[in-house]
N, C-alpha and C positions, 0 to 999 in steps of 0.2 A: 401256429397252424391249427385249424380247427379240427375236431374229431370227426371223422368220416361217419355219416349215418348208415344205418342198414336200410337199403332201398331195394326196390325191385328193378329188374332189367329195364323194363319199360320207362320208369322214372329216370334211370341212367341214360337211356337213349335219347329221351326228351331234352335232357340237360346238355348232352353232346350236340344235339341238333341246334341248340340255342348258341352254342359255342362255334357253330359253322361247320360241324361235321355233317355228313350225309351217309345214308345207308347204301352200300355198294352191292352187297350180296349176303345171302344166308345160306348156310349148309347145315341142315339138321338144326341143333339148338344154339349155334354160334352165328352171331350177327357181326359182319364187318363193316366198320365205320371209317370214313377216310376225310381228311381235310388237307388239301394240297399234297405234301409229301408225307405227312404223318398220318397214322392210322391206329386202330386198335380193334380188338375182337371182344365182344361182349357175350357172354353165355346168357341164353334167354331162361333165367331162372326167376322164381318168384321172389327170392331174397338173395341179394349179393353181400357175402360177408365182407367186412371192412378190409381184410387182407387182399381179397380178390379185387375189390374195388381200388385199392391202392396200386396194385399191379397194373390194372387197366389204365389208371392215370398216368403211370410212368410210361407205359407203352405209347399212349397218345400225346405225351409231352404237355400235359395240362396240370397246373398246380391245384392242390387240394383247395385253396382259398377261392381260385377261379371257378372250380367246379361246384362248391357249395353255393356260391354267389349265383350261378346259373340254376341250380336247383330251386332257389327262393324266387327267382324272377317268374 
């Protein structure tokens, strides 16, 4: 399992969009993404800590390997 990088919310959202997620709505600083029946909530911060990012990935049902690969593409 690769170590999760410290990235911004914008970078995370871009990677999720590459994985087939789309933005459904935003309320305040929380952006809701959805892909079929799975979804996740990404806080719109300059820097997402690795623990927060790990929780978002679990919520979305995306493996860390898959996410890191989408970040690099």
